[in-house]
C-alpha positions in Angstrom: 93.1 2.2 1.3 91.7 5.4 -0.3 89.5 8.0 1.3 86.4 6.7 -0.6 86.9 3.3 1.0 87.3 4.8 4.5 84.2 6.9 4.1 82.4 3.8 2.8 82.9 2.3 6.3 82.9 -1.4 5.4 86.3 -2.3 6.6 86.4 -1.2 10.2 84.4 -4.1 11.7 85.6 -7.0 9.5 83.2 -6.4 6.7 80.0 -6.1 8.9 77.2 -4.3 7.1 75.7 -2.9 10.4 78.1 -0.1 10.7 76.7 3.4 11.2 78.1 6.9 10.9 79.0 9.0 13.9 79.6 12.6 13.2 82.0 14.7 15.2 83.4 18.2 15.5 87.1 19.0 15.8 88.1 22.4 17.1 91.7 23.5 16.4 94.0 26.4 15.8 96.6 26.4 13.1 100.2 27.4 14.0 100.1 30.8 12.4 97.3 32.0 14.7 99.8 32.3 17.6 102.8 33.6 15.7 103.8 37.1 14.6 105.2 36.2 11.2 104.8 32.5 10.4 103.1 33.2 7.1 105.2 30.6 5.3 104.1 27.9 7.7 100.4 28.6 7.1 100.8 28.8 3.4 102.5 25.4 3.4 99.6 24.0 5.4 97.1 25.4 2.9 99.1 23.6 0.1 98.7 20.4 2.0 95.0 21.0 2.4 94.7 21.3 -1.3 96.7 18.1 -1.9 94.7 16.0 0.5 93.6 15.5 4.1 96.5 15.0 6.4 95.0 14.7 9.9 93.5 11.4 10.9 91.6 10.2 13.9 91.1 6.7 15.2 88.6 6.0 18.1 89.5 3.5 20.8 86.8 1.4 22.2 86.4 1.1 26.0 84.3 -2.0 25.7 85.5 -4.0 22.6 89.0 -5.5 22.9 91.4 -6.3 20.0 92.9 -9.8 20.3 95.7 -8.7 18.0 96.6 -5.8 20.3 97.0 -7.5 23.7 93.3 -7.0 24.4 93.6 -3.3 24.5 90.7 -1.2 23.1 89.9 -1.8 19.5 90.7 1.0 17.0 88.3 2.4 14.5 89.4 3.0 10.9 91.0 6.4 10.4 88.6 9.3 9.8 89.9 12.5 8.3 89.1 16.2 8.7 86.4 17.4 6.4 86.3 20.8 4.8 89.9 21.5 5.9 89.7 25.1 4.7 91.8 27.7 6.6 91.7 31.4 6.2 94.6 33.5 7.4 93.6 35.5 10.4 95.2 38.7 11.9 97.2 38.3 15.0 94.5 39.6 17.4 91.5 38.0 15.7 89.8 34.8 16.8 91.7 31.9 15.5 89.7 28.7 16.3 88.5 26.7 13.4 85.9 23.9 13.5 86.1 20.9 11.2 83.8 18.0 10.6 84.8 14.4 11.0 82.8 11.3 10.4 83.5 7.9 12.0 82.3 4.4 11.2 80.7 2.7 14.3 78.8 -0.4 15.3 77.1 -1.6 18.4 80.0 -3.9 19.4 82.4 -1.0 19.4 80.3 0.7 22.1 81.4 3.9 23.7 84.8 5.3 22.7 87.1 6.1 25.6 90.0 7.6 23.7 91.3 8.4 20.3 94.6 8.5 18.4 95.5 11.4 16.2 98.1 11.5 13.5 99.3 14.6 11.9 101.1 14.3 8.5 101.3 18.0 8.0 104.8 19.5 8.3 103.6 21.9 10.9 102.0 21.6 14.3 98.5 22.8 15.3 96.6 23.2 18.5 93.9 20.7 19.1 91.3 22.0 21.4 88.6 19.4 21.4 86.8 16.6 19.6 83.1 16.1 20.2 81.1 13.1 19.0 77.6 14.5 18.6 75.5 11.3 19.1 77.0 7.9 19.7 74.0 5.6 19.4 72.7 4.5 22.9 75.4 6.7 24.5 74.7 10.3 23.4 77.4 12.9 23.3 81.1 12.0 24.0 83.5 14.9 24.5 87.3 14.9 24.5 88.9 18.0 26.0 92.3 18.1 24.4 94.0 21.5 24.7 97.3 20.3 23.3 99.8 21.0 20.5 100.0 18.2 17.9 103.2 18.0 16.0 103.9 16.0 12.8 103.8 12.3 13.8 107.5 11.7 12.9 108.4 13.9 15.9 106.9 11.4 18.3 108.1 8.0 19.5 104.5 6.9 20.3 101.0 7.7 19.1 99.3 10.9 20.4 96.3 9.8 22.4 93.5 11.7 24.0 90.9 10.5 26.5 87.3 11.3 26.9 86.3 13.6 29.7 85.1 10.9 32.0 87.5 10.7 35.0 88.5 7.5 36.6 90.5 6.5 39.6 93.3 4.1 38.4 91.5 1.0 39.9 88.3 2.0 38.1 89.7 2.6 34.7 88.1 0.4 32.0 90.5 -2.5 31.5 90.8 -1.8 27.7 92.0 1.7 28.4 94.4 0.8 31.3 97.5 0.3 29.2 96.9 3.4 27.2 96.7 5.4 30.5 99.9 3.9 31.8 101.8 4.3 28.5 100.8 8.0 28.3 102.3 8.7 31.7 105.5 6.9 30.7 105.8 9.1 27.6 105.4 12.3 29.7 108.1 11.2 32.2 110.7 10.5 29.5 114.0 8.8 30.5 115.8 11.8 32.0 118.4 12.0 29.3 119.1 14.3 26.3 118.4 17.8 25.3 114.7 18.6 25.2 113.3 19.9 21.9 110.4 22.2 21.1 108.0 19.4 20.3 108.8 17.3 23.4 106.1 16.8 26.0 108.5 15.6 28.7 108.2 16.7 32.3 111.4 16.3 34.4 113.2 18.0 37.3 116.5 19.9 37.6 118.2 22.2 40.1 118.7 25.9 39.5 122.2 25.7 38.0 121.3 27.9 35.0 121.1 31.4 36.6 124.8 32.3 36.1 126.9 32.3 33.0 130.5 31.4 34.2 131.7 31.4 30.6 131.3 35.2 30.7 133.6 35.8 33.7 133.5 35.6 37.5 131.0 38.4 37.8 128.5 36.2 36.1 128.9 33.2 38.3 125.9 32.4 40.6 125.4 29.9 43.3 123.6 26.7 42.3 120.3 26.5 44.1 118.9 23.0 45.1 120.6 19.7 45.8 122.5 20.9 48.8 121.8 21.4 52.5 123.4 24.9 52.3 121.2 26.1 49.5 118.1 24.0 49.2 115.5 24.9 46.6 112.4 23.6 44.8 113.2 21.9 41.5 112.6 23.5 38.1 111.8 21.9 34.8 114.7 20.1 33.1 115.8 21.4 29.7 118.8 19.1 29.1 121.0 21.9 27.8 124.8 21.0 27.8 127.0 22.3 30.6 129.0 25.5 30.4 132.6 25.3 29.1 134.2 26.6 32.4 131.9 24.8 34.9 130.6 21.3 34.1 128.1 21.6 37.0 126.4 24.7 35.5 123.9 24.5 32.7 124.6 26.6 29.6 122.3 29.4 28.7 120.6 30.2 25.5 121.3 33.7 23.9 118.9 36.5 24.8 117.7 36.6 21.2 116.4 33.0 21.6 114.7 33.6 24.9 111.4 32.5 23.4 112.9 29.1 22.7 113.7 28.1 26.3 112.3 24.7 26.8 109.2 23.9 28.6 106.9 21.0 27.7 105.0 22.2 24.6 101.6 22.4 26.2 103.0 24.6 29.0 104.0 27.3 26.6 102.0 30.5 26.5 99.2 30.3 24.0 95.9 31.8 23.3 95.8 35.6 23.3 99.2 35.9 25.0 100.2 36.0 21.3 103.4 34.2 20.9 104.7 34.7 24.3 104.0 38.4 24.5 105.2 38.7 28.0 108.6 37.1 27.3 108.9 39.2 24.2 108.2 42.3 26.2 110.7 41.5 28.9 113.3 40.6 26.3 112.6 43.9 24.6 113.2 45.8 27.8 116.5 44.2 28.3 117.7 44.1 24.7 116.4 47.4 23.3 114.8 49.7 25.9 117.4 49.5 28.6 120.3 50.5 26.2 118.1 53.3 24.9 117.4 54.6 28.4 121.1 54.3 29.3 121.9 56.4 26.3 119.3 58.9 27.3 120.4 59.2 30.9 124.1 58.9 30.6 124.1 62.4 29.2 122.3 63.8 32.3 122.7 63.4 36.0 121.1 60.1 37.0 118.7 61.7 39.5 115.2 63.0 39.8 115.6 66.5 41.2 112.1 66.7 42.7 108.9 64.8 43.1 107.5 66.9 40.2 110.2 65.2 38.1 108.9 61.8 39.1 105.3 62.7 38.5 106.2 63.7 34.9 106.6 60.0 34.2 102.8 59.7 34.5 101.5 63.1 33.7 103.6 64.6 30.9 106.1 62.0 29.9 109.8 62.1 29.1 110.9 62.7 25.6 113.0 59.9 24.3 115.8 61.0 21.9 115.2 60.1 18.2 118.7 58.8 17.8 120.1 55.6 16.2 119.2 53.5 19.2 115.5 54.6 19.1 115.4 53.9 15.4 116.9 50.5 16.0 114.2 49.9 18.6 111.4 50.9 16.3 112.8 48.7 13.5 113.0 45.7 15.8 109.7 45.9 17.5 106.2 46.5 15.9 104.8 50.0 16.6 101.9 48.7 18.5 104.2 46.8 20.8 106.4 49.8 21.3 103.3 51.8 22.4 102.5 49.0 24.9 106.0 48.5 26.2 107.1 52.1 26.4 103.6 53.5 27.2 104.3 56.0 24.5 102.0 57.8 22.1 104.2 56.7 19.2 106.0 60.0 19.3 108.8 58.8 21.6 107.2 60.1 24.8 107.8 57.7 27.7 104.7 57.8 29.8 103.2 55.4 32.4 99.7 55.1 33.7 99.2 56.9 37.1 99.5 54.4 39.9 96.6 54.0 42.2 98.6 55.2 45.2 99.0 58.7 43.8 95.7 58.9 41.8 93.7 60.6 44.5 96.4 62.5 46.3 100.0 63.1 45.4 101.2 63.2 49.0 99.1 60.9 51.1 101.5 58.0 50.5 104.0 59.8 52.8 101.7 59.7 55.9 102.5 57.3 58.8 99.0 55.8 58.5 99.5 54.8 54.9 102.9 53.5 55.6 101.4 51.2 58.2 98.2 50.4 56.3 100.1 48.9 53.4 101.5 46.2 55.7 97.8 45.0 55.9 96.5 45.9 52.5 99.4 46.6 50.2 101.4 44.4 47.9 103.2 42.6 50.7 100.6 42.0 53.5 102.0 38.7 54.6 105.0 39.7 56.7 103.6 41.7 59.7 103.4 39.7 62.9 102.3 40.2 66.5 105.1 41.3 68.9 105.4 38.6 71.6 108.6 39.6 73.4 110.1 43.0 74.1 112.6 44.1 73.2 112.5 41.9 70.0 115.1 39.1 70.1 117.1 37.7 67.3 117.2 34.0 66.3 120.6 34.3 64.6 123.4 32.2 66.1 125.2 34.4 68.6 128.4 32.4 68.0 128.5 33.7 64.4 126.7 37.0 64.7 127.1 38.2 68.3 124.3 40.0 70.0 121.6 40.8 67.4 118.8 41.7 69.8 116.9 44.9 69.4 118.0 48.2 71.0 114.5 49.6 71.1 113.5 50.5 74.7 110.3 51.3 76.5 111.4 55.0 76.5 111.3 55.0 72.7 107.6 54.0 72.5 105.7 54.3 75.8 104.6 57.9 75.1 102.7 56.7 72.1 100.7 53.7 73.6 97.6 55.6 74.6 98.5 55.4 78.3 99.4 51.7 78.3 102.7 50.2 79.3 104.6 48.0 76.9 103.6 44.9 78.8 100.0 46.0 78.9 100.0 46.7 75.1 101.6 43.3 74.4 99.1 41.5 76.6 96.2 43.3 74.9 97.5 42.2 71.5 98.2 45.8 70.5 101.9 45.6 69.4 103.0 44.4 66.0 106.3 44.2 64.2 107.5 44.3 60.6 110.8 42.4 61.1 113.4 42.2 58.3 116.4 42.0 60.6 117.4 38.4 60.8 116.9 37.7 57.2 119.1 40.5 56.0 122.0 40.7 58.5 123.9 37.6 57.3 124.1 39.2 53.8 124.1 42.9 54.5 127.9 43.3 54.7 128.2 41.8 51.2 125.2 43.7 49.8 126.6 47.0 51.0 129.8 46.4 48.9 127.6 47.0 45.8 126.0 50.3 45.0 123.4 49.5 47.7 123.8 51.2 51.1 121.1 49.5 53.1 120.1 48.5 56.6 118.3 45.6 58.3 115.2 47.0 59.9 112.6 46.4 62.6 109.5 48.5 62.7 107.2 48.5 65.8 103.5 49.4 65.4 100.6 50.0 67.7 97.0 48.9 67.0 94.8 51.9 67.7 91.2 51.8 68.8 90.0 52.8 65.3 91.6 49.7 63.9 94.5 51.4 62.2 98.2 50.9 62.9 100.5 53.6 64.2 104.3 53.4 63.6 106.1 53.7 67.0 109.8 53.2 66.1 112.1 52.1 63.4 115.4 50.4 64.2 118.0 50.4 61.5 121.0 48.1 61.9 124.4 47.5 60.2 126.9 44.7 60.8 129.5 45.7 63.3 132.5 47.3 61.5 134.9 45.0 63.5 133.3 41.8 62.3 130.1 39.8 62.5 130.9 38.2 65.8 130.6 41.7 67.4 126.9 42.0 66.5 125.5 45.1 65.0 125.4 48.9 65.3 121.8 50.1 65.6 120.0 53.3 65.8 116.3 53.9 66.7 114.2 56.5 65.0 110.8 57.7 66.2 108.0 59.6 64.4 108.4 63.4 63.9 106.6 65.9 61.8 108.9 68.9 62.5 112.1 70.2 60.9 115.0 68.0 59.9 113.7 65.2 62.3 110.7 64.9 60.1 112.9 64.4 57.0 115.0 61.8 58.9 111.8 59.9 59.8 110.7 59.9 56.2 114.1 58.5 55.2 113.8 55.8 58.0 110.5 54.7 56.5 112.1 54.6 53.1 114.8 52.2 54.3 112.1 50.0 55.7 110.2 50.1 52.4 113.4 49.1 50.5 113.8 46.1 52.8 110.1 45.2 52.3 110.2 45.7 48.5 113.2 43.3 48.2 111.7 40.7 50.5 108.4 41.0 48.7 109.8 40.4 45.3 112.2 37.6 46.2 110.4 35.8 49.0 106.7 36.6 49.1 106.4 36.6 45.3 109.1 34.6 43.6 109.9 31.9 46.1 106.6 31.4 47.9 104.4 31.3 44.8 106.4 30.9 41.5 109.2 28.6 42.7 107.4 26.4 45.2 104.5 25.6 42.8 106.6 24.4 39.9 107.3 21.0 41.4 103.6 20.4 41.8 103.1 21.2 38.1 105.8 18.7 37.1 104.7 15.9 39.5 101.1 16.2 38.5 101.9 15.7 34.8 104.3 12.9 35.5 102.3 10.8 37.9 98.6 11.7 37.6 96.9 10.7 34.3 94.7 13.2 32.7 92.0 10.7 33.5 92.7 11.1 37.2 90.1 13.3 39.1 92.9 15.1 41.0 94.7 16.0 37.7 91.4 17.5 36.5 91.0 19.4 39.8 94.5 20.9 39.8 95.2 21.3 36.1 93.7 24.8 35.7 95.9 26.1 38.5 99.1 25.3 36.7 98.4 27.1 33.4 101.5 29.0 32.1 103.5 28.6 35.3 106.4 26.6 33.9 106.6 29.1 31.0 106.7 32.2 33.1 109.2 30.6 35.4 111.5 29.6 32.5 111.2 33.1 31.2 112.2 34.4 34.6 115.3 32.2 34.7 116.2 33.5 31.3 115.6 37.2 31.8 114.5 38.3 35.3 116.3 36.3 38.0 119.5 35.4 36.1 122.9 37.0 36.6 122.6 40.6 35.5 118.9 40.2 34.9 116.2 42.7 35.5 115.6 41.6 39.1 119.3 42.0 40.1 119.3 45.4 38.4 116.3 46.7 40.4 116.4 45.2 44.0 118.8 46.1 46.8 120.0 42.5 47.3 121.6 42.7 43.8 123.6 39.5 42.9 122.9 37.9 46.3 119.1 38.0 45.7 118.4 34.4 44.7 120.9 32.9 47.0 119.1 34.7 49.9 115.8 33.1 48.8 117.4 29.6 49.1 118.4 30.4 52.7 114.7 31.4 53.4 113.5 28.2 51.8 115.1 26.3 54.6 112.2 27.5 56.8 109.5 26.9 54.2 106.8 24.5 55.6 104.1 23.3 53.2 101.2 23.1 55.7 102.0 26.6 56.9 101.2 28.0 53.5 97.5 27.5 54.3 96.1 30.9 55.1 94.7 30.1 58.6 97.9 28.4 59.6 100.0 31.3 58.3 97.9 33.9 60.2 98.2 31.9 63.4 101.9 31.4 63.0 102.5 35.1 62.6 100.3 35.7 65.7 97.9 38.0 63.9 95.1 35.4 64.5 94.2 32.8 67.1 92.5 29.5 66.6 88.8 29.8 67.5 86.3 27.1 66.6 83.4 29.6 67.1 84.7 31.9 64.3 83.4 31.4 60.8 86.8 30.2 59.4 88.2 28.6 62.5 90.4 31.5 63.4 89.8 34.9 64.9 91.8 37.9 63.7 93.5 40.1 66.3 93.5 43.0 63.7 89.9 42.9 62.7 90.3 45.4 59.9 93.0 43.4 58.1 91.8 43.5 54.4 94.1 40.8 53.1 93.2 38.4 55.9 89.5 39.2 55.9 89.1 38.8 52.2 91.6 36.0 52.1 89.8 33.8 54.6 86.6 34.1 52.6 88.4 33.0 49.5 90.3 30.2 51.4 87.0 28.8 52.8 85.3 28.9 49.4 88.3 27.0 47.9 88.2 24.5 50.7 84.5 23.9 50.4 84.9 23.3 46.7 87.8 20.9 47.1 86.0 19.1 49.9 82.9 18.5 47.7 85.0 17.4 44.8 87.3 15.0 46.6 84.5 13.5 48.6 82.8 12.4 45.4 85.7 10.2 44.5 87.2 9.2 47.8 84.9 7.8 50.5 87.5 6.1 52.7 91.1 6.0 53.8 91.5 2.8 51.9 90.6 4.4 48.6 93.4 7.0 49.1 95.9 4.4 50.1 95.2 2.0 47.1 95.3 4.9 44.6 98.8 4.1 43.1 98.9 7.2 41.0 98.1 9.5 43.9 100.6 7.8 46.1 103.3 8.0 43.4 102.5 11.7 42.9 102.8 12.6 46.6 106.0 10.5 47.0 107.7 12.1 44.0 106.6 15.6 45.1 108.2 15.1 48.5 111.3 13.2 47.5 112.1 14.8 44.2 110.2 18.0 43.5 110.8 19.4 47.0 113.5 16.8 47.6 115.7 19.0 49.7 113.0 18.9 52.3 112.0 15.2 51.9 112.9 14.3 55.5 110.8 17.1 57.1 108.3 15.7 59.6 105.5 18.1 58.6 104.7 16.6 55.2 101.2 15.2 55.1 101.3 11.4 54.8 98.5 11.3 52.2 96.7 8.5 53.9 93.2 10.1 54.4 90.7 12.1 52.3 91.2 15.0 54.7 94.9 15.1 54.0 94.2 15.2 50.3 91.6 17.9 50.7 93.9 20.1 52.9 96.9 19.6 50.5 94.9 20.4 47.3 93.3 23.4 49.0 96.7 24.8 49.9 98.1 24.1 46.4 95.2 26.0 44.8 95.5 28.8 47.4 99.2 29.3 46.6 98.7 29.3 42.8 95.6 31.5 42.7 94.8 33.8 45.6 98.2 34.1 47.3 99.9 34.9 44.0 97.2 37.4 43.1 97.6 39.2 46.5 101.3 39.7 46.1 101.5 40.2 42.4 98.7 42.4 41.0 99.2 45.2 43.5 102.8 45.8 42.3 101.9 48.6 39.9 99.2 50.2 42.0 101.6 50.6 44.9 105.1 50.2 43.6 104.5 51.8 40.2 105.3 55.0 42.0 108.8 54.2 43.2 109.1 56.8 46.0 106.3 54.8 47.8 108.1 51.4 47.4 111.8 52.2 46.6 113.7 49.0 45.7 117.2 50.4 46.4 118.9 52.8 48.9 122.1 54.3 47.6 123.5 56.1 50.7 123.2 55.8 54.4 121.2 58.0 56.8 122.9 61.5 56.8 124.8 62.3 60.0 124.9 65.7 61.6 127.9 67.7 60.4 128.0 66.2 56.9 127.2 67.9 53.6 124.4 65.3 53.2 122.8 66.4 56.4 122.9 70.0 55.4 121.3 69.1 52.1 118.6 67.2 54.0 117.8 70.4 56.0 117.8 72.6 52.9 116.2 70.4 50.3 114.7 67.3 52.0 112.9 66.1 48.8 116.0 66.1 46.7 117.9 64.4 49.5 115.2 61.7 49.7 115.3 61.1 45.9 119.1 60.9 45.9 118.9 58.2 48.6 116.3 55.9 47.0 116.2 54.2 43.6 118.0 56.1 40.8 116.3 57.4 37.7 117.3 54.6 35.3 116.5 51.9 37.8 113.2 53.6 38.5 112.3 53.5 34.8 113.3 49.8 34.5 111.5 48.9 37.7 108.3 50.7 36.7 108.4 49.1 33.3 108.8 45.6 34.9 106.1 45.9 37.5 103.6 47.3 35.0 104.0 44.3 32.8 103.8 41.9 35.8 100.7 43.6 37.1 98.6 43.3 33.9 96.0 40.7 33.1 95.9 39.4 29.6 92.5 39.5 28.0 92.3 35.7 27.9 92.9 35.2 31.6 90.9 32.6 33.4 89.9 33.4 36.9 89.2 31.5 40.0 85.8 29.8 39.6 86.1 29.6 35.8 87.3 26.9 33.5 88.6 27.0 29.9 86.0 24.4 28.9 82.5 23.9 30.4 82.9 20.2 29.6 86.1 19.6 31.6 84.4 16.6 33.3 81.5 14.4 32.5 80.6 13.8 36.2 77.5 15.9 37.1 78.0 16.2 40.8 81.5 17.8 40.5 80.1 20.2 37.9 77.3 21.2 40.2 79.8 21.7 43.1 81.9 23.9 40.8 78.9 25.9 39.9 78.3 26.4 43.6 81.9 27.5 44.0 81.5 30.1 41.3 78.3 31.5 42.9 80.1 31.7 46.3 82.9 33.7 44.7 80.3 36.1 43.2 78.9 36.6 46.7 82.4 37.3 48.0 82.8 40.0 45.4 79.6 41.7 46.7 80.9 41.5 50.2 84.3 43.0 49.2 82.5 45.9 47.6 80.4 46.4 50.7 83.4 46.3 53.0 85.2 48.8 50.8 82.3 51.2 51.2 82.3 51.0 55.0 83.9 54.2 56.3 84.5 52.5 59.7 87.0 50.1 58.1 89.7 52.7 57.7 92.3 50.2 56.4 90.2 49.3 53.3 91.2 52.4 51.5 93.4 54.5 53.7 94.6 58.1 53.2 95.4 57.4 49.5 91.8 56.3 48.9 92.8 53.0 47.3 90.1 50.4 48.0 91.5 46.9 48.6 90.5 44.8 45.6 93.5 42.5 45.2 91.4 39.5 46.3 88.4 40.5 44.2 88.0 37.2 42.2 87.3 38.5 38.7 88.7 41.3 36.5 88.8 42.6 33.0 92.1 42.6 31.1 94.7 45.2 31.7 96.0 47.1 34.8 93.1 46.7 37.2 94.5 45.9 40.7 92.0 43.1 41.1 91.3 39.6 39.9 92.5 36.2 41.0 93.7 34.2 38.0 93.6 30.4 38.5 97.3 30.1 38.2 100.7 31.7 38.6 100.5 32.8 35.0 102.5 36.1 35.1 
């Protein structure tokens, strides 16, 4: 059949003469629009365009069956792209191209419910959408695609896309049912073989790819997941072969091929992330910048001599040597990217933007008030809890660890409680604790065999009448030198602003900050957002059809997550990776997060439940969000509860449209398979936990989806985008301590007396680690210009159902109102914790943002 016959339209419907034309618009991007240098591929495509049209579309009827195809929906004749003319576009220019397409149609065919696309180009392209402008008696039919389409020979089955009308499985048009089921089978795969770039298969695996045992014992890492000792959420399966020396460890791909680590093709970075810019940037740091910095600093003492030295990173810059390594760097990376990665002016000056915490004042970060305020409004505001017993007791097994209870006494703190006794302060909900003791003690002996010299810390705080917190005491503990069973040796430090005692207090706060920075990066950030959400991404794609309303609800909140997590396993959290190089836990970092995962409880990730569990709020049905905060000026919690409630209202409206009864939940076979797989496989190490929702009622679905969306959007935003504003200045959030507290009579103590700033800087993160850490958190704190924020969708036509669209519009308006309220609260001088001594207004839960380093904005997903 030639193109003329197809366009003539007499063959589709058995020679009927009543066929009509239906015009459509196809929006796509060619491969080169997302690649740095794929000129050859685009030229080959143009050659094919000249030779003939190579992309065909066949509509599938939702009302007319095909007796020759098992009564599945009838196919139209193929229609081809018209005016397939493509102009090469620069990397940063808009790259979408619209094409016409014309289908034959008649009344019996009715409304199309899906279409099949075949690509006989030799290269892939990104298919954004197909819109049929005016199907007679039906109007517009829209297909939201957002998928890479590879040459047909790469696939075992046809590529199919469905119209944007959602259906529960039981309500799917009969003629589309088999297509729906078969597409899910394709996405699940068979669990075997190495995954290739064009694969669309979602499957699970354990974290057995962090180490590289083939490169020696120092590169061996514990397998996470699949054991009671080290449980873990599952990651995406790649199918790479095992290592030579350990058949249970998965081999790693070379650093140079980091961009090629497998994730299902539609999970890869796209759009203006420009060929995995983030991964490219991180790879560049490890491969090119880190050796260059080593070369620079190996020739000089690896220390900052003063805070002025540190400030030069932001104000004047450090001159990079123009040696062979720098020339290799500039040859390997485009100049624009070097400027972005190195924050240079192109002249080899390493310079970073001034972090928010030192923008207004260069010294306010050192105040006790700011130290405490950041527990409520900093980058890790989810750890602080109310003190409910004094002295604080340990939950560690005394058989293994001896007496781990606190040595803080009433004498240490009662002179700072505004006339209250300890019991009175506790009973009045005035005492709080930042407690990193029990988490760290089991690992601290091993951690301190590395360059790290750290403590396990407990910090007690008092809630003052003005709403701010005042540090009372810091307890620093070390494992007993005679063995774990003998408990710990501890010392308690109290605030001082005079002489050497003042310098010792500053160091005590720094040791706490080191603890908190490591716990933040590993637990609050990596484990509790990135790692725990990936099984939801995988299960949703494997068990919920794109036609399923819950797939449509959750889909935006999974964007780019598998890709950033795969990049993290390749470059950040792997043996010798950037994270191990910059946090105090070093090579024990990820193993520690597995131990913490033992206590992870899905329902407790809901913000109200978390606040109540930490004792910073109490349940109160008369309060707007069902809980009453015991620290009224708690910026993260105040803004967070507003966001949480908006999400829950939106999810309630959406789910209630599709599910009116328990029975509809129970008979939804896709929904039940999704939840079962999520519990038993994705989070399979916790499958027997009693707290999992049973997924038997609409309310359980609403609560679960609200929590999923909260984790992926607002919780991640709260613990991620404040990294550079607060930790971009490393003295405020040091990630490593390199020596213990100086003792009287030692040279270190004398140095502390004579030059306290130099002693402080020699204790915390070293110069090279600082540069690497600042480079990392700057990249991680940036929004891309194509980011999609909470309350936004990539396509306005993501569903055809009008009521959910109206509910989503209401959600967006509510978030706009919340933005106004945040601005108002930040302008209220009575709320001292909103900005604090450093004058840094709390905006981490401000829903929208522009691109760049803004310290605000809630992306829909864990996308960076």
